ZAKE-379794 format. One record per residue: x, y, z of N, C-alpha, C, O, CB in turn; residue in three letters. Coordinates in steps of 0.001 Angstrom, whole numbers, padded with zeros to 6 digits, always signed. Glycine has a CB too. Layout:
BEGIN
XYZXYZXYZXYZXYZALA...
//
This chain:
BEGIN
+011766-043794+003067+011552-044187+004459+012454-043346+005379+013552-042933+005006+011835-045711+004652MET+011946-043117+006577+012694-042291+007533+012989-043101+008796+012138-043842+009287+011901-040998+007887TYR+014186-042948+009303+014565-043609+010547+014021-042806+011730+013562-041676+011562+016113-043762+010646SER+014074-043391+012914+013639-042688+014124+014443-041409+014307+013894-040368+014669+013785-043593+015366VAL+015737-041491+014057+016607-040322+014200+016194-039212+013243+016181-038039+013618+018069-040708+013955LYS+015857-039578+012007+015452-038587+011007+014109-037957+011365+013915-036753+011196+015373-039233+009617GLU+013193-038770+011855+011882-038247+012259+012043-037305+013452+011406-036254+013525+010907-039410+012612VAL+012898-037699+014371+013168-036877+015546+013701-035509+015128+013274-034480+015652+014170-037579+016479LYS+014635-035508+014181+015224-034262+013701+014208-033433+012919+014212-032205+013007+016444-034555+012828LYS+013353-034082+012169+012378-033404+011326+011272-032736+012135+010886-031601+011857+011775-034383+010353MET+010766-033453+013139+009581-032968+013847+009810-032643+015324+008906-032177+016018+008500-033983+013740LEU+011032-032897+015790+011332-032563+017174+010665-033458+018191+010396-033032+019314+010942-031173+017437GLY+010398-034685+017814+009750-035646+018713+010785-036653+019196+011676-037038+018438+008564-036371+018003ILE+010677-037080+020439+011678-037982+020999+011465-039419+020535+010363-039816+020157+011650-037918+022518SER+012554-040186+020576+012481-041605+020208+011547-042343+021168+010809-043241+020762+013896-042253+020221ALA+011587-041958+022428+010731-042613+023430+009257-042415+023084+008458-043343+023205+011024-042058+024848ARG+008900-041201+022651+007506-040929+022293+007086-041748+021077+005984-042295+021038+007304-039432+022017THR+007966-041828+020091+007671-042636+018906+007455-044092+019283+006535-044738+018780+008803-042521+017881LEU+008292-044604+020157+008152-045987+020610+006837-046193+021350+006169-047215+021194+009325-046373+021511HIS+006479-045189+022164+005236-045285+022925+004031-045281+021990+003101-046067+022172+005132-044129+023934TYR+004045-044404+020993+002949-044357+020034+002808-045685+019293+001702-046103+018952+003167-043218+019037TYR+003927-046334+019054+003908-047659+018410+003293-048689+019350+002463-049498+018935+005344-048095+018000ASP+003694-048659+020594+003220-049636+021581+001711-049563+021784+001057-050594+021935+003923-049420+022912GLU+001150-048347+021788-000292-048204+022042-001104-048264+020746-002331-048171+020772-000573-046882+022769ILE-000415-048420+019617-001113-048560+018345-001556-047253+017721-002350-047254+016780-002290-049419+018528GLY-001054-046137+018230-001447-044851+017684-000742-044570+016357-001350-044040+015426-001146-043744+018683LEU+000529-044924+016274+001294-044704+015048+002254-045880+014835+003327-045944+015434+002076-043352+015113LEU+001843-046791+013980+002673-047945+013674+003628-047601+012527+003183-047114+011489+001797-049172+013311LYS+004923-047844+012695+005865-047571+011604+005561-048446+010387+005051-049558+010517+007313-047805+012073PRO+005880-047930+009221+005620-048689+007988+006414-049976+007947+005950-050987+007421+005949-047848+006763ALA+007602-049937+008498+008461-051125+008518+009168-051240+009857+009396-050252+010554+009493-051077+007373GLU+009506-052472+010191+010294-052718+011394+011232-053884+011092+010797-054975+010724+009373-053024+012642LYS+012529-053628+011257+013515-054667+010935+013523-055753+011992+012927-055604+013059+014913-054061+010800SER+014217-056866+011679+014336-057960+012643+015040-057499+013910+014804-058026+014998+015090-059138+012024GLU+015902-056512+013750+016635-055980+014902+015788-054987+015700+016213-054504+016749+017928-055304+014437ALA+014585-054686+015197+013685-053793+015926+013736-052345+015499+013085-051499+016111+013981-053867+017357GLY+014507-052037+014450+014600-050654+013989+013335-050271+013222+012869-051007+012353+015852-050457+013100TYR+012796-049110+013564+011563-048648+012944+011861-047737+011749+012803-046944+011776+010694-047912+013973ARG+011042-047867+010707+011128-047023+009531+009749-046415+009257+008733-047109+009262+011640-047829+008303LYS+009746-045116+009022+008483-044403+008853+008319-043903+007423+009253-043375+006821+008400-043233+009831TYR+007112-044080+006895+006801-043668+005525+006322-042218+005494+006133-041581+006530+005733-044596+004911SER+006134-041722+004279+005586-040376+004134+004211-040261+004764+003877-039237+005361+005514-039992+002669GLY+003399-041330+004628+002074-041324+005237+002183-041283+006765+001409-040601+007437+001271-042561+004789LYS+003159-042028+007301+003395-041990+008747+003712-040562+009204+003212-040104+010232+004550-042945+009130ASN+004544-039872+008433+004933-038508+008790+003719-037585+008785+003569-036733+009661+006006-037981+007822ILE+002852-037766+007783+001638-036959+007720+000755-037207+008934+000224-036269+009530+000863-037259+006435GLU+000600-038485+009300-000208-038829+010478+000411-038258+011741-000287-037777+012634-000357-040354+010609GLU+001739-038321+011801+002428-037817+012983+002251-036307+013115+002120-035788+014224+003918-038172+012925LEU+002247-035612+011997+002008-034161+012045+000623-033873+012611+000451-032943+013398+002151-033533+010636ARG-000370-034678+012207-001712-034528+012758-001714-034806+014261-002322-034071+015039-002694-035466+012042TYR-001031-035870+014652-000974-036232+016074-000400-035084+016893-000963-034703+017919-000128-037507+016280ILE+000717-034537+016441+001367-033447+017170+000478-032210+017214+000409-031523+018234+002714-033102+016528LEU-000199-031931+016105-001092-030782+016069-002261-030967+017021-002587-030066+017795-001600-030548+014654LEU-002896-032138+016967-004035-032397+017839-003629-032366+019314-004395-031919+020167-004663-033747+017497PHE-002410-032847+019605-001928-032790+020992-001807-031340+021448-002212-030999+022559-000562-033511+021129ARG-001251-030491+020595-001111-029077+020926-002464-028413+021108-002593-027453+021866-000321-028358+019846GLU-003464-028920+020418-004814-028355+020512-005594-028893+021701-006744-028513+021923-005579-028634+019243LEU-004964-029779+022464-005582-030228+023708-006326-031541+023666-006994-031893+024638-006493-029219+024159GLY-006234-032286+022565-006906-033578+022481-006084-034656+023195-004854-034604+023211-007143-033969+021006PHE-006771-035616+023773-006095-036751+024410-005653-037736+023329-006134-037687+022197-007030-037454+025453SER-004740-038621+023687-004272-039621+022729-005416-040529+022285-005464-040948+021129-003140-040458+023339LEU-006333-040832+023197-007491-041656+022844-008360-040948+021811-008824-041563+020851-008321-041989+024097LEU-008576-039650+022016-009369-038880+021057-008657-038794+019711-009286-038874+018656-009649-037467+021599GLU-007341-038631+019763-006565-038525+018525-006643-039819+017727-006727-039794+016499-005098-038181+018833ILE-006615-040944+018422-006711-042234+017752-007986-042318+016926-007991-042864+015822-006664-043373+018772SER-009065-041772+017471-010338-041763+016754-010323-040741+015625-010859-040994+014546-011490-041466+017716SER-009708-039583+015873-009664-038519+014879-008883-038932+013632-009229-038536+012518-009049-037271+015483LEU-007846-039715+013818-007013-040116+012687-007774-040982+011685-007376-041092+010525-005793-040863+013185LEU-008859-041589+012133-009641-042459+011265-010627-041673+010392-011244-042230+009484-010392-043478+012100LYS-010764-040379+010677-011699-039553+009921-011053-039051+008634-009828-039017+008510-012182-038369+010773LYS-011893-038664+007682-011336-038153+006422-010869-036710+006608-011119-036090+007641-012386-038239+005275ASP-010183-036189+005583-009580-034863+005697-010620-033777+005962-010364-032847+006727-008808-034534+004434ASP-011792-033891+005332-012841-032890+005517-013297-032845+006971-013485-031767+007534-014034-033185+004597LYS-013473-034007+007569-013892-034068+008966-012799-033532+009884-013080-032838+010861-014251-035507+009355GLU-011555-033860+009559-010441-033356+010375-010392-031834+010365-010178-031202+011399-009108-033924+009871LYS-010591-031257+009192-010565-029804+009077-011699-029152+009869-011512-028097+010476-010651-029396+007614LEU-012859-029776+009858-013992-029244+010614-013709-029326+012117-014027-028403+012867-015290-030015+010265GLU-013113-030432+012545-012753-030589+013965-011723-029539+014362-011797-028966+015449-012201-032014+014242ILE-010762-029290+013473-009753-028273+013736-010405-026895+013863-010029-026099+014724-008691-028266+012620LEU-011374-026624+013006-012057-025328+013062-012781-025140+014391-012683-024083+015014-013052-025198+011903ARG-013507-026171+014823-014262-026099+016074-013316-025936+017268-013561-025129+018164-015132-027361+016251ILE-012228-026722+017261-011284-026650+018370-010586-025290+018412-010300-024765+019488-010248-027771+018258GLN-010318-024728+017240-009694-023410+017186-010602-022359+017799-010133-021473+018513-009353-023035+015744THR-011900-022449+017527-012860-021508+018114-012866-021624+019635-012933-020620+020345-014277-021759+017556GLU-012795-022865+020128-012770-023072+021579-011518-022465+022193-011570-021848+023257-012847-024568+021913LYS-010394-022647+021511-009135-022099+022015-009144-020577+022001-008593-019939+022899-007963-022620+021189LEU-009769-019996+020983-009875-018541+020922-010704-018010+022080-010394-016965+022653-010488-018103+019592GLU-011772-018748+022423-012586-018357+023572-011791-018466+024863-011881-017608+025741-013846-019221+023655GLN-011006-019545+024963-010178-019731+026152-009124-018630+026244-008857-018097+027321-009505-021118+026133LYS-008530-018296+025092-007532-017233+025054-008135-015915+025524-007531-015196+026320-006959-017082+023638LYS-009333-015603+025025-009996-014369+025430-010260-014366+026924-010100-013346+027595-011303-014185+024664ALA-010670-015528+027442-010944-015635+028874-009676-015413+029681-009707-014714+030694-011549-017002+029207HIS-008547-016004+029246-007275-015827+029944-006815-014377+029865-006283-013836+030835-006203-016755+029355LEU-007020-013753+028716-006660-012343+028589-007490-011488+029531-007007-010503+030090-006845-011869+027147GLU-008759-011884+029700-009620-011170+030635-009108-011325+032065-009122-010367+032837-011065-011678+030528HIS-008661-012517+032416-008118-012734+033749-006899-011847+033995-006768-011221+035047-007749-014206+033939LEU-006014-011809+033004-004805-010997+033130-005164-009524+033237-004623-008798+034071-003866-011230+031935ILE-006088-009091+032377-006513-007700+032386-007150-007339+033717-006895-006269+034269-007486-007432+031245THR-007979-008237+034228-008650-007986+035494-007657-007821+036626-007743-006865+037396-009612-009108+035811LEU-006707-008753+036734-005755-008709+037841-004903-007452+037779-004625-006833+038806-004863-009948+037827SER-004486-007072+036563-003680-005873+036433-004533-004623+036587-004069-003600+037091-002963-005860+035093LYS-005781-004712+036150-006677-003581+036298-006953-003258+037757-007047-002088+038129-007970-003850+035579GLY-007084-004289+038586-007310-004089+040015-006098-003406+040635-006248-002478+041430-007598-005436+040724ILE-004889-003860+040276-003680-003213+040776-003598-001773+040276-003178-000870+041000-002430-003999+040346SER-004007-001581+039031-003902-000286+038384-004665+000798+039132-004202+001936+039205-004403-000379+036970PHE-005833+000465+039691-006609+001490+040389-006192+001639+041843-006688+002523+042541-008083+001167+040316ILE-005291+000788+042304-004759+000956+043643-005587+000345+044741-005285+000552+045916-004593+002368+043918GLY-006621-000400+044408-007433-001051+045433-006819-002406+045745-006936-003343+044955-008916-001203+044971VAL-006176-002510+046878-005433-003719+047211-006271-004748+047949-005941-005934+047945-004239-003368+048037LYS-007341-004311+048576-008085-005232+049436-009439-005566+048835-010478-005141+049341-008265-004635+050831HIS-009420-006329+047757-010670-006783+047158-011227-007937+047990-010538-008926+048239-010456-007218+045675ILE-012462-007799+048408-013114-008830+049210-013522-009985+048298-014496-009871+047554-014352-008254+049964ASP-012786-011095+048349-013027-012188+047425-014362-012884+047664-014809-013661+046820-011915-013184+047524MET-014996-012623+048786-016323-013192+049010-017323-012599+048018-018333-013220+047686-016788-012938+050465LYS-017030-011407+047561-017914-010743+046605-017463-010926+045163-018016-010309+044253-018001-009273+046922ASN-016474-011761+044959-015891-011926+043631-016528-013122+042943-016313-014267+043341-014355-012099+043716PHE-017313-012849+041907-018025-013896+041182-017197-014322+039971-017101-013585+038990-019435-013408+040742ASP-016601-015514+040040-015738-015949+038943-016529-016128+037652-015948-016103+036567-015033-017254+039309VAL-017827-016305+037750-018646-016461+036554-018748-015150+035780-019138-015138+034613-020039-016960+036928LYS-018394-014046+036440-018504-012737+035797-017137-012139+035487-017017-010933+035271-019291-011784+036681LYS-016110-012982+035464-014757-012494+035225-014667-011700+033929-014040-010641+033897-013780-013654+035190ILE-015285-012194+032862-015205-011502+031583-015874-010131+031659-015423-009180+031021-015853-012346+030481ASP-016962-010031+032451-017619-008738+032617-016724-007771+033379-016605-006601+033015-018957-008906+033345ASP-016088-008277+034453-015197-007425+035223-014061-006910+034344-013698-005736+034407-014637-008188+036433TYR-013513-007788+033535-012347-007425+032743-012666-006354+031716-011821-005517+031402-011788-008643+032053SER-013900-006380+031187-014272-005356+030224-014213-003971+030868-013888-002983+030210-015677-005629+029665GLU-014529-003913+032155-014449-002640+032866-012991-002190+032964-012686-001005+032831-015078-002759+034277GLN-012105-003143+033197-010697-002815+033395-009964-002522+032095-008952-001822+032103-010010-003940+034110ALA-010454-003041+030988-009750-002871+029714-009560-001395+029343-008558-001014+028737-010511-003584+028604LYS-010542-000583+029720-010450+000837+029393-009314+001512+030162-008869+002603+029807-011776+001536+029695ALA-008855+000842+031221-007841+001446+032081-006461+000856+031895-005454+001550+032035-008242+001306+033505LEU-006416-000430+031579-005125-001105+031536-004588-001218+030126-005348-001438+029183-005232-002474+032147TYR-003337-001074+029985-002719-001229+028675-001325-000637+028711-000847-000230+029770-003572-000561+027571GLY-000680-000586+027582+000671-000036+027505+000575+001479+027413+000987+002088+026426+001451-000618+026289LYS+000030+002063+028452-000171+003499+028473+000893+004155+029336+001539+003506+030159-001575+003845+028986THR+001061+005457+029131+002000+006216+029952+001569+006166+031411+002401+006072+032313+002097+007680+029466GLU+000246+006230+031633-000273+006182+032997+000108+004882+033695+000501+004886+034861-001788+006344+032989ALA-000010+003767+032970+000321+002488+033603+001811+002392+033876+002216+001860+034910-000128+001316+032724TYR+002628+002895+032973+004078+002871+033207+004440+003728+034421+005322+003378+035206+004838+003370+031955ARG+003748+004848+034556+003978+005707+035719+003562+004992+036996+004242+005080+038018+003210+007034+035576GLU+002447+004290+036928+001986+003516+038084+003032+002483+038504+003339+002347+039689+000653+002818+037764PHE+003577+001755+037526+004583+000744+037837+005820+001370+038465+006412+000802+039383+004968-000025+036579GLU+006210+002545+037966+007397+003211+038482+007201+003617+039941+008097+003442+040766+007733+004436+037629GLU+006039+004154+040247+005760+004574+041621+005541+003375+042540+005852+003421+043731+004535+005486+041656LYS+005013+002328+041976+004674+001140+042763+005895+000347+043193+005894-000247+044272+003756+000249+041975GLU+006929+000326+042376+008029-000622+042586+008805-000413+043882+009388-001360+044409+008977-000538+041441LYS+008820+000820+044405+009590+001085+045618+008738+001095+046885+009234+001371+047977+010299+002401+045486ASN+007454+000791+046726+006581+000789+047894+006525-000582+048545+006612-001609+047872+005183+001236+047507ARG+006381-000583+049856+006226-001830+050594+004750-002197+050655+003881-001392+050318+006823-001710+052019THR+004482-003411+051087+003094-003838+051255+002384-002959+052269+001199-002656+052126+003027-005308+051690GLU+003120-002552+053295+002550-001672+054312+002186-000312+053712+001149+000265+054041+003538-001492+055480SER+003048+000188+052833+002760+001457+052143+001478+001341+051330+000627+002230+051356+003937+001861+051223ASP+001355+000230+050609+000173+000025+049769-001101-000080+050594-002152+000434+050211+000341-001227+048926ASN-000988-000751+051726-002157-000882+052597-002600+000482+053114-003794+000769+053193-001850-001821+053775GLU-001621+001322+053465-001946+002653+053967-002612+003496+052881-003577+004214+053144-000683+003354+054483ALA-002086+003401+051663-002676+004140+050547-004096+003663+050249-004981+004465+049949-001804+003998+049299LEU-004300+002352+050334-005636+001807+050102-006624+002337+051130-007760+002681+050806-005605+000277+050140SER-006168+002394+052373-007036+002902+053433-007385+004366+053177-008529+004777+053370-006361+002744+054809GLU-006401+005151+052745-006656+006562+052456-007652+006704+051312-008555+007538+051350-005346+007290+052112GLU-007464+005869+050296-008360+005941+049146-009783+005548+049529-010744+006199+049121-007851+005042+048020MET-009911+004487+050308-011244+004050+050711-011886+005044+051667-013111+005105+051769-011177+002673+051358MET-011057+005833+052377-011605+006869+053242-012309+007945+052415-013314+008511+052847-010493+007495+054099ASP-011779+008221+051232-012450+009176+050342-013827+008650+049968-014800+009405+049937-011605+009435+049066ILE-013908+007349+049682-015211+006769+049349-016138+006747+050565-017354+006878+050426-015035+005347+048800PHE-015563+006582+051751-016394+006639+052963-017051+008016+053072-018214+008138+053456-015542+006337+054238ARG-016281+009044+052726-016823+010406+052789-017830+010667+051676-018771+011439+051861-015693+011428+052710ARG-017643+010034+050529-018693+010086+049502-019981+009514+050083-021064+010065+049890-018268+009299+048216PHE-019844+008396+050798-021014+007743+051378-021720+008609+052408-022944+008557+052537-020612+006439+052010GLY-020951+009408+053143-021527+010248+054194-022407+011366+053631-023330+011830+054300-020418+010849+055040GLU-022116+011797+052393-022885+012929+051854-023860+012534+050743-024596+013381+050237-021937+013976+051327ILE-023870+011269+050367-024661+010877+049195-026156+011099+049362-026861+011301+048373-024416+009435+048883LYS-026660+011065+050608-028099+011268+050831-028457+012741+050959-029592+013130+050687-028546+010526+052082GLU-027505+013553+051365-027807+014964+051646-027333+015938+050575-027778+017084+050537-027195+015350+052945SER-026433+015489+049707-025890+016392+048694-025947+015734+047316-025482+014607+047151-024436+016791+049042HIS-026507+016421+046333-026536+015843+044974-025127+015711+044415-024184+016329+044908-027398+016711+044028PRO-025007+014902+043388-023691+014609+042829-023008+015838+042242-021784+015873+042113-023814+013551+041769ALA-023802+016847+041886-023201+018052+041309-022933+019132+042351-022525+020240+042004-024100+018608+040228ASP-023158+018817+043620-022912+019796+044675-021422+020068+044818-020592+019256+044410-023492+019309+046008SER-021089+021214+045400-019675+021563+045546-018958+020580+046471-017765+020319+046313-019530+022996+046085LYS-019698+020042+047433-019099+019070+048358-018704+017795+047615-017601+017280+047799-020079+018735+049506GLU-019608+017290+046778-019325+016067+046026-018206+016311+045012-017316+015478+044837-020600+015564+045310ALA-018267+017463+044352-017246+017764+043359-015875+017967+043999-014848+017661+043392-017636+018999+042568GLN-015864+018482+045224-014599+018644+045951-013980+017280+046251-012760+017120+046200-014822+019432+047265ALA-014823+016305+046562-014324+014954+046824-013778+014314+045555-012781+013593+045592-015433+014079+047416LEU-014437+014581+044432-013930+014055+043163-012545+014641+042888-011629+013925+042482-014910+014383+041993VAL-012404+015938+043110-011100+016578+042892-010049+015982+043835-008903+015767+043442-011205+018113+043103TYR-010450+015722+045070-009525+015117+046036-009108+013724+045579-007941+013349+045691-010171+015045+047436GLU-010071+012960+045061-009776+011616+044559-008818+011686+043377-007844+010935+043317-011074+010893+044152LEU-009091+012577+042446-008225+012729+041280-006806+013121+041695-005829+012584+041174-008803+013778+040321GLN-006704+014051+042628-005389+014501+043097-004649+013382+043815-003436+013234+043666-005535+015709+044026SER-005382+012598+044592-004781+011476+045315-004198+010454+044341-003072+009988+044517-005823+010805+046231PHE-004970+010111+043317-004513+009137+042326-003301+009667+041564-002344+008934+041314-005646+008794+041345ILE-003351+010947+041200-002226+011547+040477-000961+011538+041331+000124+011247+040830-002566+012986+040051THR-001094+011849+042592+000065+011913+043481+000681+010545+043721+001905+010411+043738-000327+012533+044802LYS-000145+009539+043906+000372+008239+044360+000430+007158+043281+001129+006161+043458-000469+007745+045484HIS-000290+007330+042163-000348+006246+041187+000068+006675+039774+001018+006121+039220-001742+005683+041147PHE-000625+007646+039192-000368+008055+037821-001122+009350+037566-002008+009720+038337-000790+006946+036807TYR-000770+010043+036482-001449+011280+036130-002898+010982+035761-003178+010463+034680-000725+011994+034968ASN-003795+011306+036647-005202+010955+036470-005914+012055+035688-006482+012979+036269-005890+010728+037840CYS-005874+011941+034374-006578+012896+033511-008085+012707+033650-008544+011743+034262-006146+012727+032030THR-008839+013624+033083-010288+013486+033151-010772+012249+032400-011742+011609+032807-010958+014730+032591LYS-010095+011915+031304-010481+010714+030561-010283+009462+031402-011144+008584+031443-009678+010604+029264ASP-009131+009392+032075-008872+008241+032945-009844+008236+034112-010372+007187+034481-007419+008259+033463ILE-010082+009398+034689-010989+009480+035830-012393+009036+035433-013068+008344+036196-011021+010910+036391LEU-012830+009431+034248-014143+008998+033773-014192+007474+033651-015186+006847+034018-014471+009656+032416ARG-013121+006890+033137-013051+005437+033033-013086+004771+034389-013712+003725+034562-011803+005026+032298GLY-012407+005384+035361-012435+004841+036721-013843+004877+037288-014279+003938+037955-011482+005620+037633LEU-014549+005964+037019-015920+006066+037512-016784+004934+036988-017584+004358+037726-016527+007403+037118GLY-016619+004617+035708-017384+003515+035131-016985+002183+035747-017819+001297+035932-017190+003468+033619LYS-015708+002051+036063-015239+000828+036716-015821+000707+038119-016245-000372+038532-013705+000804+036777LEU-015839+001820+038846-016356+001798+040215-017815+001366+040268-018218+000636+041173-016205+003167+040853TYR-018605+001817+039299-020046+001529+039331-020430+000358+038433-021615+000080+038246-020829+002760+038917SER-019440-000322+037882-019714-001362+036898-020162-002695+037462-020415-003629+036701-018521-001578+036093GLY-020263-002803+038761-020684-004059+039373-019495-004936+039727-018369-004688+039295-021619-004809+038442GLY-019762-005960+040516-018705-006894+040877-017949-006487+042129-018428-005686+042931-017747-007031+039742GLY-016765-007049+042282-015999-006915+043517-015623-005473+043823-015668-005057+044981-014754-007754+043439ALA-015251-004703+042804-014820-003329+043045-015992-002484+043542-015860-001743+044516-014221-002715+041762ILE-017118-002597+042879-018321-001878+043315-018708-002283+044729-019029-001433+045559-019491-002143+042350THR-018678-003564+044998-019058-004066+046323-018161-003502+047418-018640-003172+048504-019003-005591+046345ASP-016861-003389+047140-015943-002889+048160-016110-001397+048402-015955-000930+049530-014515-003184+047762ASN-016425-000647+047355-016696+000781+047546-017979+000958+048361-018043+001785+049271-016817+001510+046173ILE-018995+000168+048019-020245+000232+048778-020051-000235+050218-020734+000235+051128-021319-000615+048098ASP-019130-001147+050414-018833-001615+051773-018219-000487+052590-018460-000379+053792-017880-002835+051739LYS-017418+000356+051928-016767+001466+052617-017745+002596+052928-017712+003162+054021-015615+001995+051778ALA-018619+002930+051970-019486+004099+052139-020963+003818+052242-021763+004736+052422-019277+005008+051032GLY-021333+002561+052130-022742+002211+052169-023277+001966+050764-022721+002447+049777-023544+003309+052858GLY-024357+001216+050697-024951+000865+049405-025250+002127+048595-025844+003079+049100-026243+000039+049608ILE-024836+002117+047359-025090+003253+046492-023915+004213+046371-023945+005131+045551-026276+003992+046985GLY-022878+004009+047184-021724+004915+047150-020985+004845+045824-020556+005869+045293-020768+004592+048285THR-020836+003653+045294-020121+003507+044019-020853+004253+042909-020228+004961+042120-019969+002015+043647ALA-022171+004098+042844-022951+004781+041817-022919+006298+042018-022818+007059+041056-024400+004277+041828ASP-023005+006720+043267-022994+008152+043575-021656+008782+043191-021618+009847+042575-023276+008383+045070TYR-020564+008117+043557-019244+008660+043233-019027+008665+041718-018422+009591+041179-018135+007842+043931SER-019518+007637+041040-019388+007573+039584-020162+008710+038918-019692+009306+037949-019884+006215+039058ALA-021344+009003+039441-022143+010116+038887-021428+011444+039101-021381+012284+038202-023551+010161+039537GLU-020871+011629+040302-020138+012856+040597-018913+012987+039705-018586+014081+039245-019725+012891+042067ALA-018244+011886+039465-017064+011882+038588-017460+012264+037168-016763+013042+036517-016377+010494+038596ILE-018565+011727+036687-019022+012015+035322-019323+013506+035166-018981+014107+034148-020279+011175+034976GLU-019953+014093+036163-020255+015527+036139-018953+016334+036152-018810+017306+035410-021153+015921+037349ILE-018026+015932+036985-016731+016630+037119-015972+016619+035787-015295+017586+035439-015864+015968+038234PHE-016094+015529+035060-015296+015329+033840-015917+015952+032590-015309+015910+031520-015095+013856+033605CYS-017087+016517+032702-017728+017105+031521-017023+018408+031123-017418+019052+030150-019234+017369+031794LYS
//
């Protein structure tokens, strides 16, 4: 038999929590002395391990009370299903993190949230994954970014979007492989290298796919240069990078 103090030391659970579980009938101690001291059996400890695990997996105490009545096979199946759900949630959270850092990574500070579809977050993040990571380029971006003010960033964003505005001005009159379009791609690459990170052709190609990949980033580029600007600039970038 184990005392409350021993159980607390073994599993890191507070005496108050143990008392509460007893009060609500979730975990009744095997014995209770006349003085009110609780004693827990090996079976109690096993049940408590399940309770703590299920709590960590996001189940409510009411749900856990029902789960404890199931046999081991059913418990294992429930654990498997819940683990799959958590893995999906983890992937979704990683996508959120990747997306937010990916947006910063390309230097576009003014994303129009009216065009931001939260239902497509995972799609947006896949576009950013090719760009964000523990890369030399990202470390360079952080180094250059840390000493800039918000006003500096806003000015840089305006300059960058001005390049896209000029892409928009020529998209109807000049094909993507024209010298005018290719000159703008070179200007964009040079701008990114100067202010953010060394924009290699591989990175630039990835940016092009991000620009035309749909969602908030595409919408903002099209807002700057007109509908089709994101696709046009992406095509010009792809030609430049061959």
